[in-house]
ROSE-4610 file (N, C-alpha, C; in Angstrom, 1 decimal, always signed):
// ROSE-4610
residu = [M/M/M/L/L/L/L/L/L/Q/Q/Q/Q/Q/Q/V/V/V/V/V/V/F/F/F/Y/Y/Y/F/F/F/F/F/F/A/A/A/I/I/I/S/S/S/L/L/L/I/I/I/F/F/F/S/S/S/A/A/A/S/S/S/M/M/M/V/V/V/I/I/I/F/F/F/S/S/S/R/R/R/N/N/N/P/P/P/V/V/V/T/T/T/S/S/S/A/A/A/L/L/L/F/F/F/L/L/L/V/V/V/Y/Y/Y/S/S/S/F/F/F/F/F/F/N/N/N/S/S/S/A/A/A/I/I/I/L/L/L/W/W/W/M/M/M/M/M/M/L/L/L/N/N/N/A/A/A/E/E/E/F/F/F/L/L/L/S/S/S/L/L/L/V/V/V/L/L/L/I/I/I/F/F/F/V/V/V/Y/Y/Y/V/V/V/G/G/G/A/A/A/V/V/V/M/M/M/T/T/T/L/L/L/F/F/F/L/L/L/F/F/F/V/V/V/V/V/V/M/M/M/M/M/M/L/L/L/N/N/N/I/I/I/D/D/D/T/T/T/E/E/E/T/T/T/L/L/L/R/R/R/K/K/K/G/G/G/F/F/F/I/I/I/K/K/K/H/H/H/A/A/A/V/V/V/L/L/L/A/A/A/V/V/V/G/G/G/V/V/V/V/V/V/I/I/I/V/V/V/V/V/V/L/L/L/V/V/V/L/L/L/M/M/M/M/M/M/M/M/M/A/A/A/I/I/I/W/W/W/T/T/T/G/G/G/N/N/N/L/L/L/A/A/A/G/G/G/L/L/L/P/P/P/D/D/D/I/I/I/Q/Q/Q/A/A/A/P/P/P/A/A/A/N/N/N/Y/Y/Y/S/S/S/N/N/N/T/T/T/H/H/H/A/A/A/L/L/L/G/G/G/N/N/N/E/E/E/L/L/L/Y/Y/Y/T/T/T/H/H/H/Y/Y/Y/V/V/V/Y/Y/Y/A/A/A/F/F/F/E/E/E/L/L/L/S/S/S/A/A/A/M/M/M/L/L/L/L/L/L/L/L/L/V/V/V/A/A/A/I/I/I/I/I/I/S/S/S/A/A/A/I/I/I/S/S/S/L/L/L/S/S/S/H/H/H/H/H/H/K/K/K/P/P/P/K/K/K/R/R/R/K/K/K/T/T/T/Q/Q/Q/N/N/N/I/I/I/S/S/S/S/S/S/Q/Q/Q/V/V/V/D/D/D/A/A/A/K/K/K/P/P/P/K/K/K/D/D/D/R/R/R/V/V/V/H/H/H/L/L/L/I/I/I/N/N/N/M/M/M/S/S/S/S/S/S/E/E/E/K/K/K/K/K/K/V/V/V]
num = [1/1/1/2/2/2/3/3/3/4/4/4/5/5/5/6/6/6/7/7/7/8/8/8/9/9/9/10/10/10/11/11/11/12/12/12/13/13/13/14/14/14/15/15/15/16/16/16/17/17/17/18/18/18/19/19/19/20/20/20/21/21/21/22/22/22/23/23/23/24/24/24/25/25/25/26/26/26/27/27/27/28/28/28/29/29/29/30/30/30/31/31/31/32/32/32/33/33/33/34/34/34/35/35/35/36/36/36/37/37/37/38/38/38/39/39/39/40/40/40/41/41/41/42/42/42/43/43/43/44/44/44/45/45/45/46/46/46/47/47/47/48/48/48/49/49/49/50/50/50/51/51/51/52/52/52/53/53/53/54/54/54/55/55/55/56/56/56/57/57/57/58/58/58/59/59/59/60/60/60/61/61/61/62/62/62/63/63/63/64/64/64/65/65/65/66/66/66/67/67/67/68/68/68/69/69/69/70/70/70/71/71/71/72/72/72/73/73/73/74/74/74/75/75/75/76/76/76/77/77/77/78/78/78/79/79/79/80/80/80/81/81/81/82/82/82/83/83/83/84/84/84/85/85/85/86/86/86/87/87/87/88/88/88/89/89/89/90/90/90/91/91/91/92/92/92/93/93/93/94/94/94/95/95/95/96/96/96/97/97/97/98/98/98/99/99/99/100/100/100/101/101/101/102/102/102/103/103/103/104/104/104/105/105/105/106/106/106/107/107/107/108/108/108/109/109/109/110/110/110/111/111/111/112/112/112/113/113/113/114/114/114/115/115/115/116/116/116/117/117/117/118/118/118/119/119/119/120/120/120/121/121/121/122/122/122/123/123/123/124/124/124/125/125/125/126/126/126/127/127/127/128/128/128/129/129/129/130/130/130/131/131/131/132/132/132/133/133/133/134/134/134/135/135/135/136/136/136/137/137/137/138/138/138/139/139/139/140/140/140/141/141/141/142/142/142/143/143/143/144/144/144/145/145/145/146/146/146/147/147/147/148/148/148/149/149/149/150/150/150/151/151/151/152/152/152/153/153/153/154/154/154/155/155/155/156/156/156/157/157/157/158/158/158/159/159/159/160/160/160/161/161/161/162/162/162/163/163/163/164/164/164/165/165/165/166/166/166/167/167/167/168/168/168/169/169/169/170/170/170/171/171/171/172/172/172/173/173/173/174/174/174/175/175/175/176/176/176/177/177/177/178/178/178/179/179/179/180/180/180/181/181/181/182/182/182/183/183/183/184/184/184/185/185/185/186/186/186/187/187/187/188/188/188/189/189/189/190/190/190/191/191/191/192/192/192/193/193/193/194/194/194/195/195/195/196/196/196/197/197/197]
x = [-57.2/-58.1/-57.0/-56.0/-55.2/-54.6/-53.9/-53.2/-53.9/-55.1/-55.3/-55.4/-56.3/-56.6/-55.3/-53.9/-52.8/-52.4/-51.7/-52.2/-53.3/-54.3/-55.1/-54.9/-54.8/-55.3/-53.4/-52.4/-51.2/-51.1/-52.4/-51.9/-53.3/-54.0/-55.5/-54.5/-53.2/-53.5/-52.0/-51.1/-50.0/-51.5/-52.5/-53.0/-53.8/-54.2/-54.5/-52.8/-51.6/-50.7/-50.5/-50.3/-49.3/-50.3/-52.4/-53.2/-52.5/-52.5/-52.9/-51.1/-49.9/-48.9/-48.4/-49.9/-50.2/-50.5/-51.2/-52.0/-50.8/-50.3/-49.3/-48.4/-47.8/-46.9/-46.1/-44.8/-44.6/-43.6/-43.7/-42.5/-43.8/-44.3/-45.0/-44.9/-42.8/-43.2/-43.2/-42.8/-42.8/-44.2/-45.2/-46.6/-47.3/-46.9/-46.8/-46.3/-45.1/-45.2/-45.6/-46.0/-47.4/-48.4/-48.5/-49.9/-49.5/-48.4/-48.0/-47.7/-48.0/-47.8/-49.1/-50.3/-51.4/-52.6/-51.9/-52.5/-52.0/-50.8/-50.2/-51.0/-50.9/-52.2/-53.9/-54.4/-55.3/-55.0/-54.5/-54.4/-54.4/-54.0/-54.0/-54.7/-55.6/-57.3/-58.0/-58.1/-59.0/-58.5/-57.5/-56.5/-57.1/-57.1/-58.0/-59.2/-60.1/-62.0/-61.8/-60.4/-60.7/-61.3/-60.4/-61.0/-59.8/-59.6/-58.6/-58.3/-59.1/-59.1/-59.0/-59.8/-59.4/-58.4/-57.9/-56.4/-55.2/-55.2/-53.6/-54.4/-55.4/-55.8/-55.2/-55.6/-55.0/-54.1/-52.5/-51.4/-50.6/-51.2/-50.9/-51.5/-52.8/-53.7/-52.3/-52.5/-53.0/-51.5/-50.7/-49.7/-47.9/-48.8/-47.6/-47.5/-49.1/-48.9/-49.1/-49.9/-51.1/-50.3/-49.9/-49.2/-47.1/-47.0/-45.3/-45.0/-46.5/-46.4/-46.7/-47.8/-48.2/-46.7/-45.7/-44.4/-43.9/-43.6/-42.5/-42.9/-44.3/-44.4/-44.4/-44.8/-44.8/-42.7/-42.0/-41.0/-39.9/-40.8/-40.4/-40.9/-41.9/-42.4/-41.4/-42.3/-41.4/-42.8/-43.4/-43.6/-44.1/-44.4/-44.4/-44.9/-44.0/-45.5/-45.9/-44.9/-45.8/-46.7/-47.1/-48.0/-49.2/-48.9/-49.7/-50.3/-49.4/-49.9/-50.5/-50.0/-50.4/-52.5/-52.6/-54.1/-54.6/-54.2/-54.3/-55.3/-55.2/-55.4/-57.1/-57.3/-58.4/-59.4/-58.8/-60.1/-59.6/-58.7/-59.0/-60.3/-61.3/-62.5/-63.0/-63.5/-64.3/-63.3/-61.9/-61.0/-62.2/-61.7/-62.1/-62.9/-64.1/-65.6/-66.2/-65.5/-65.2/-64.7/-63.1/-62.4/-63.7/-64.7/-65.9/-66.3/-67.2/-68.1/-67.6/-65.9/-65.6/-65.2/-65.6/-64.7/-66.4/-67.2/-68.4/-69.3/-68.9/-69.2/-68.7/-68.1/-66.8/-66.6/-67.2/-67.7/-69.2/-70.5/-71.9/-71.2/-70.0/-70.0/-69.1/-68.5/-68.0/-69.5/-69.5/-71.1/-71.9/-72.3/-73.6/-73.1/-71.6/-71.7/-70.4/-70.4/-69.2/-68.2/-66.9/-65.2/-64.4/-64.8/-63.8/-63.0/-63.0/-63.0/-63.0/-62.2/-62.7/-63.8/-64.5/-66.3/-65.6/-65.8/-65.6/-66.1/-65.1/-66.3/-65.8/-66.6/-66.6/-67.2/-66.1/-66.5/-66.3/-67.2/-67.1/-66.6/-65.4/-64.4/-64.0/-64.9/-64.8/-64.7/-65.3/-65.2/-64.4/-64.8/-64.2/-64.7/-63.4/-64.1/-64.1/-63.5/-63.8/-64.8/-65.1/-66.7/-67.4/-67.4/-68.5/-68.5/-67.2/-67.1/-67.7/-67.2/-67.5/-69.3/-70.0/-71.2/-72.0/-71.3/-72.2/-72.3/-70.7/-70.9/-71.2/-71.4/-72.4/-73.9/-74.2/-76.0/-76.2/-76.1/-76.8/-75.9/-74.8/-74.4/-74.2/-74.6/-74.1/-74.7/-75.6/-75.2/-74.2/-73.8/-72.8/-71.4/-71.4/-70.0/-70.3/-71.4/-70.8/-71.2/-71.2/-71.4/-70.1/-69.2/-67.8/-66.6/-67.4/-66.6/-66.7/-68.2/-67.6/-67.2/-67.7/-66.7/-65.4/-64.9/-63.3/-62.9/-63.6/-63.3/-63.4/-64.9/-64.4/-63.6/-62.8/-62.0/-60.9/-59.7/-59.0/-58.9/-61.0/-60.4/-60.7/-60.5/-60.5/-59.4/-58.0/-57.0/-56.3/-56.4/-55.7/-56.0/-57.4/-57.5/-57.1/-56.5/-56.3/-55.0/-53.9/-52.8/-52.2/-53.0/-52.9/-53.8/-54.2/-55.0/-54.1/-53.2/-51.8/-52.4/-51.7/-52.4/-50.9/-50.1/-49.2/-48.8/-49.5/-49.6/-48.7/-48.4/-47.8/-48.5/-49.6/-49.6/-49.9/-50.0/-50.5/-51.6/-50.8/-52.2/-51.6/-51.6/-52.2/-52.5/-53.5/-53.8/-53.0/-51.7/-50.4/-49.2/-49.1/-48.6/-49.2/-50.1/-50.3/-49.7/-50.5/-50.4/-49.0/-48.2/-46.8/-45.8/-45.2/-44.6/-43.1/-42.0/-40.9/-39.9/-41.3/-40.1/-40.4/-41.5/-41.2/-40.8/-40.2/-39.9/-38.4/-37.8/-35.9/-35.8/-34.8/-34.8/-33.5/-32.7/-31.3/-31.0/-29.6/-29.0/-27.7/-27.5/-27.0/-25.8/-24.5/-23.6/-21.7/-21.0/-19.9/-18.9/-18.1/-17.0/-16.1/-15.5/-14.2/-12.6/-12.1/-11.7/-9.9/-10.0/-7.8/-7.7/-6.2/-5.3/-4.0]
y = [-71.8/-72.8/-72.0/-70.9/-71.1/-71.9/-72.3/-73.0/-74.7/-74.6/-76.6/-76.0/-75.2/-75.2/-75.6/-74.5/-75.7/-76.2/-76.9/-78.5/-79.2/-79.2/-79.8/-79.3/-78.4/-78.2/-78.4/-78.5/-79.5/-80.7/-81.7/-82.7/-83.2/-82.2/-82.7/-82.6/-80.8/-80.9/-82.2/-83.0/-83.5/-84.8/-85.4/-86.9/-86.6/-85.7/-85.1/-85.9/-85.3/-85.1/-87.2/-87.6/-88.8/-89.3/-89.8/-90.4/-90.2/-89.2/-88.8/-89.5/-89.6/-90.3/-91.7/-92.0/-93.3/-94.1/-93.1/-94.2/-92.8/-92.0/-91.5/-92.6/-92.7/-93.3/-94.7/-94.2/-95.9/-96.8/-96.9/-97.5/-98.3/-100.4/-100.6/-99.9/-100.2/-100.2/-98.3/-98.3/-96.6/-96.7/-96.5/-96.8/-97.1/-98.1/-98.9/-97.7/-97.2/-96.5/-95.1/-94.3/-93.1/-94.3/-94.6/-96.0/-95.2/-95.7/-95.8/-93.9/-93.5/-92.2/-91.4/-91.7/-91.6/-91.8/-93.6/-93.9/-93.0/-93.0/-91.9/-90.5/-89.9/-88.6/-88.6/-89.4/-89.6/-90.2/-90.7/-91.2/-89.3/-88.6/-87.7/-87.1/-86.9/-86.1/-86.7/-88.5/-88.8/-88.1/-88.0/-88.6/-86.3/-85.7/-84.4/-84.1/-85.1/-85.2/-85.9/-85.8/-87.3/-88.3/-89.0/-90.0/-90.8/-91.3/-92.1/-93.2/-94.2/-95.6/-95.6/-95.2/-95.1/-94.9/-94.2/-93.5/-94.6/-95.4/-95.5/-97.5/-98.0/-98.7/-98.7/-97.2/-97.0/-97.2/-96.7/-97.0/-98.0/-98.5/-99.6/-101.2/-101.6/-102.3/-101.9/-100.5/-100.9/-101.0/-98.9/-99.0/-100.1/-100.9/-101.6/-103.0/-103.7/-104.2/-105.2/-104.1/-105.1/-104.5/-102.9/-102.3/-102.6/-102.7/-103.8/-105.0/-106.0/-107.7/-106.6/-106.0/-105.3/-105.6/-104.1/-103.8/-105.0/-105.9/-107.2/-108.0/-108.0/-109.0/-108.1/-106.7/-106.5/-105.7/-106.1/-106.0/-107.4/-108.5/-110.1/-110.4/-109.9/-110.2/-109.3/-109.9/-109.3/-109.3/-108.5/-107.3/-107.0/-107.3/-106.6/-105.0/-104.0/-103.4/-102.7/-103.2/-103.1/-103.3/-105.1/-105.3/-104.9/-104.3/-103.9/-102.2/-101.9/-100.2/-100.6/-101.5/-102.1/-101.5/-101.5/-101.9/-100.7/-99.7/-98.6/-97.0/-97.1/-96.8/-97.2/-98.6/-99.0/-98.1/-98.2/-98.7/-97.0/-96.1/-94.0/-93.8/-94.6/-93.2/-94.1/-94.9/-95.0/-94.7/-94.7/-93.5/-92.3/-91.5/-89.8/-89.8/-90.8/-90.9/-91.2/-92.1/-92.3/-90.8/-90.2/-89.5/-87.6/-87.8/-86.8/-87.0/-87.5/-88.6/-88.0/-88.4/-88.2/-86.3/-85.5/-84.3/-83.4/-83.8/-83.3/-83.6/-84.7/-85.1/-84.6/-84.1/-83.1/-82.0/-81.5/-79.9/-79.9/-80.5/-80.7/-80.6/-82.2/-81.8/-79.9/-80.0/-78.8/-76.8/-77.4/-76.1/-76.2/-77.6/-78.1/-77.6/-78.2/-78.0/-77.6/-76.9/-76.0/-77.1/-76.8/-77.6/-77.3/-75.0/-74.7/-74.7/-75.2/-75.7/-77.1/-77.2/-78.3/-78.8/-79.2/-79.3/-79.1/-77.6/-77.7/-78.7/-80.3/-81.1/-81.4/-81.1/-81.6/-82.3/-82.6/-84.5/-84.6/-84.8/-85.0/-85.3/-85.2/-85.9/-87.7/-88.3/-89.5/-90.3/-89.3/-90.1/-90.5/-92.1/-93.1/-93.1/-93.0/-92.7/-94.7/-95.6/-96.6/-97.6/-97.2/-97.3/-96.9/-95.5/-94.9/-95.8/-96.3/-97.4/-98.6/-98.7/-100.7/-100.4/-99.3/-99.3/-99.1/-98.2/-98.0/-99.2/-99.5/-100.6/-102.3/-102.5/-104.5/-103.8/-102.7/-102.4/-102.2/-100.9/-100.1/-101.3/-101.4/-101.6/-103.0/-104.6/-105.8/-106.2/-106.0/-107.0/-106.9/-105.6/-105.3/-105.1/-106.0/-105.4/-107.7/-108.2/-110.2/-110.4/-109.2/-109.6/-109.5/-108.2/-107.8/-109.1/-109.7/-110.9/-112.1/-112.0/-113.3/-113.0/-112.7/-111.5/-112.1/-111.2/-111.6/-113.0/-113.3/-115.2/-115.9/-115.0/-116.0/-116.2/-114.2/-114.0/-114.7/-115.8/-115.8/-117.2/-118.1/-119.9/-119.6/-118.4/-118.3/-118.2/-117.5/-117.1/-118.1/-119.3/-120.5/-121.6/-122.0/-122.4/-122.5/-121.1/-121.2/-120.9/-120.7/-120.5/-122.5/-123.4/-124.7/-125.4/-125.0/-125.5/-125.8/-126.7/-126.7/-128.0/-129.0/-130.2/-131.0/-131.0/-132.0/-131.4/-131.6/-130.1/-131.7/-131.4/-132.9/-132.0/-133.8/-133.7/-134.9/-135.0/-136.1/-136.7/-138.5/-139.6/-139.9/-139.6/-140.2/-141.5/-142.8/-144.0/-144.7/-144.1/-145.2/-144.3/-143.5/-143.2/-144.3/-144.1/-144.8/-146.4/-146.7/-148.2/-148.4/-148.1/-148.6/-149.9/-150.0/-151.2/-151.1/-151.7/-150.9/-152.3/-153.5/-154.1/-153.4/-152.1/-151.8/-150.2/-150.0/-149.2/-149.4/-150.3/-150.7/-152.0/-151.7/-152.8/-153.5/-154.5/-154.9/-156.2/-156.1/-156.3/-157.0/-158.2/-159.1/-159.1/-158.9/-158.5/-159.3/-159.5/-160.4/-159.7/-160.1/-158.4/-158.8/-157.6/-157.6/-158.5/-159.2/-159.4/-159.2/-159.2/-158.4/-158.8/-157.6/-158.5/-158.2]
z = [+54.2/+53.0/+52.0/+51.6/+50.2/+50.5/+51.7/+51.3/+51.2/+51.0/+51.1/+49.7/+48.7/+47.9/+47.1/+47.4/+46.2/+46.4/+47.8/+47.7/+46.8/+46.8/+46.6/+44.5/+44.0/+42.5/+42.3/+43.1/+42.3/+42.9/+43.8/+43.0/+42.0/+41.8/+40.5/+39.3/+39.3/+38.0/+38.0/+39.4/+38.6/+38.7/+38.6/+39.1/+37.6/+36.8/+35.0/+34.1/+34.7/+34.1/+34.2/+35.6/+35.3/+34.9/+34.9/+33.7/+32.6/+31.5/+30.8/+30.1/+31.3/+30.5/+30.6/+31.1/+31.5/+30.0/+29.8/+28.1/+27.5/+27.1/+25.3/+26.1/+27.4/+26.9/+26.8/+25.2/+24.2/+25.7/+26.8/+26.8/+28.2/+27.8/+29.7/+30.8/+31.0/+32.6/+32.6/+32.4/+31.9/+32.6/+31.7/+32.2/+33.1/+33.5/+34.8/+36.5/+36.0/+36.9/+37.4/+35.4/+36.0/+36.3/+35.9/+36.8/+38.2/+39.3/+40.5/+40.8/+40.3/+40.3/+40.5/+40.0/+39.8/+41.3/+41.4/+42.3/+43.7/+43.8/+44.8/+44.7/+43.9/+43.3/+43.9/+43.5/+44.1/+46.1/+46.3/+48.6/+48.6/+47.9/+48.9/+48.0/+47.2/+47.3/+48.3/+47.9/+49.3/+51.0/+51.0/+51.8/+52.6/+51.9/+52.1/+52.2/+51.6/+52.1/+53.1/+53.3/+55.2/+54.5/+54.3/+53.8/+53.8/+54.9/+55.4/+55.2/+55.9/+55.5/+54.5/+53.3/+51.2/+50.7/+52.2/+50.9/+51.1/+53.0/+53.3/+52.1/+52.4/+51.1/+49.7/+49.1/+48.2/+47.8/+48.4/+48.7/+49.0/+50.3/+51.0/+49.8/+48.9/+48.0/+46.9/+46.5/+44.9/+44.8/+45.4/+45.3/+45.8/+46.9/+47.4/+46.9/+46.6/+45.9/+44.7/+44.3/+42.7/+41.9/+42.1/+40.7/+40.6/+42.0/+42.2/+41.5/+41.7/+40.7/+39.6/+39.7/+37.9/+36.7/+38.2/+37.4/+37.1/+37.7/+37.4/+36.0/+36.6/+35.6/+33.8/+34.0/+32.9/+32.4/+33.5/+33.4/+32.9/+33.1/+33.3/+31.2/+31.0/+29.8/+28.4/+27.5/+26.5/+26.2/+25.6/+24.8/+23.7/+22.9/+21.1/+20.9/+21.7/+21.0/+19.9/+18.9/+17.7/+17.1/+17.8/+17.3/+17.9/+19.4/+19.7/+19.5/+18.2/+17.7/+16.3/+16.1/+14.1/+14.6/+15.8/+16.5/+16.7/+16.4/+17.7/+16.8/+14.6/+14.4/+14.3/+14.5/+14.3/+15.4/+16.8/+17.5/+17.4/+16.9/+17.4/+17.0/+16.6/+16.5/+18.3/+18.7/+20.0/+20.7/+20.9/+21.8/+22.0/+20.9/+20.5/+21.0/+20.7/+21.8/+22.8/+23.3/+24.7/+25.7/+25.2/+25.3/+25.5/+24.5/+24.2/+25.2/+25.6/+26.0/+28.0/+28.2/+29.8/+29.9/+28.8/+29.2/+28.6/+28.0/+28.2/+29.8/+30.8/+32.0/+32.5/+32.6/+33.2/+34.0/+32.2/+32.7/+32.7/+32.6/+33.2/+34.9/+35.7/+36.7/+37.6/+36.6/+36.7/+37.3/+36.0/+35.6/+36.9/+37.5/+37.9/+39.4/+40.5/+41.4/+41.4/+42.9/+43.4/+43.8/+42.8/+42.7/+42.6/+43.0/+43.4/+44.7/+45.6/+47.4/+46.9/+48.9/+48.9/+49.9/+51.1/+50.7/+53.1/+53.7/+54.7/+55.3/+55.3/+56.0/+57.7/+58.7/+60.4/+60.9/+62.0/+62.0/+63.4/+64.4/+65.3/+66.0/+67.1/+68.2/+67.6/+67.7/+68.0/+66.2/+66.2/+64.2/+64.2/+63.8/+62.8/+61.0/+60.1/+58.6/+58.9/+58.9/+59.1/+58.8/+60.6/+61.0/+60.7/+59.8/+58.6/+57.9/+57.0/+55.9/+56.2/+56.9/+57.4/+57.9/+57.7/+58.7/+57.1/+56.3/+55.3/+54.1/+53.5/+53.2/+53.3/+54.9/+55.3/+55.5/+55.2/+56.0/+54.5/+53.6/+52.8/+50.8/+51.5/+50.8/+50.1/+51.5/+50.8/+50.1/+49.8/+48.4/+47.4/+46.2/+45.7/+46.5/+47.4/+48.2/+48.1/+49.2/+48.3/+46.3/+45.7/+44.6/+43.9/+44.8/+43.8/+44.5/+46.0/+46.3/+45.1/+44.6/+43.9/+42.9/+41.9/+40.3/+40.6/+42.4/+41.8/+42.0/+42.5/+43.2/+41.8/+41.1/+39.4/+39.3/+39.2/+38.3/+38.5/+40.1/+40.3/+40.3/+40.2/+39.7/+38.3/+38.0/+36.3/+35.5/+36.3/+35.9/+36.6/+37.4/+37.3/+36.4/+36.2/+36.1/+34.3/+34.0/+31.7/+32.5/+33.4/+33.5/+33.6/+33.9/+33.9/+32.9/+32.1/+31.1/+30.1/+29.8/+29.3/+28.8/+27.3/+26.7/+27.8/+27.4/+29.0/+30.0/+30.9/+32.5/+33.3/+34.2/+34.7/+36.4/+36.6/+37.9/+38.4/+40.2/+40.5/+40.3/+40.4/+40.2/+42.0/+42.8/+44.1/+44.9/+43.5/+44.3/+43.8/+42.7/+41.8/+42.7/+43.9/+44.6/+45.8/+46.2/+47.3/+47.5/+46.3/+46.0/+45.2/+45.7/+44.6/+46.0/+45.2/+46.0/+46.0/+46.9/+46.5/+45.3/+45.3/+44.1/+42.6/+42.4/+41.2/+40.8/+42.4/+42.5/+41.5/+43.0/+42.9/+42.3/+41.8/+40.7/+41.3/+42.0/+42.1/+41.9/+40.2/+40.3/+40.4/+40.3/+40.6/+39.7/+40.1/+39.4/+40.2/+39.3/+39.5/+40.5/+41.0/+41.3/+40.6/+40.5/+39.1/+40.0/+39.4/+39.8/+40.2/+40.5/+41.0/+40.6/+39.5/+38.5/+39.4]
C-alpha cells in the first residue's frame, strides 16, 4: 500500500504542476504540451482507481487526437500574444475569485473526506469496467448522454458553417454543370495554315 500511495502522490503533484504550467506558460505551444502532460497524469490516476476504460480513452482520444491536432493548429497560427496579455489585468479580479472558490472547495473536500490514500476497491474476477460504465451511461444517464451528443453535433455544424461563411466563397452550381453543352464550353477557331517559306 505504501508503493501505491507514493505513486499516487507523485502523479498528483505532477498533475498540479503541469496544470499550473498550462496557465502560467507564456508560449502557447509549451502550454499545449503541458496540457498533454496533464492528461497523461490524469490517465495514470484513473488507472490506479480501476477506471481502465476512461484512462485509455483519455490517452487515445485527448492526447492522441485532440491535443495533437490542437498543437499543430497552435503551431501553424500566428498568435499575437501581446494583444492577449493586454486584457489580463482586466480579468485578474475574476480569475483570483475563481481560484479562491476552487481552493475553498478543495479544502472542504480534503477535511470532510478521507483523501489520504486510495480506496481499496475489491472487484470480482469477471468485473468489466467498460460494461459497468456502459450500463450506467445508457440506463441512468441516457438523457444527459443524448443531450451532450446533441450539443457536440450543434458545435460541429456551427464550426463548419462559420468556416464557410465568407462573402466570396466558391460553390458548385450543379444544375448549370448538368445543363452544360459542348458548344458552350469549347470554341473551335478556323485559322489558315502558315505558308512555308
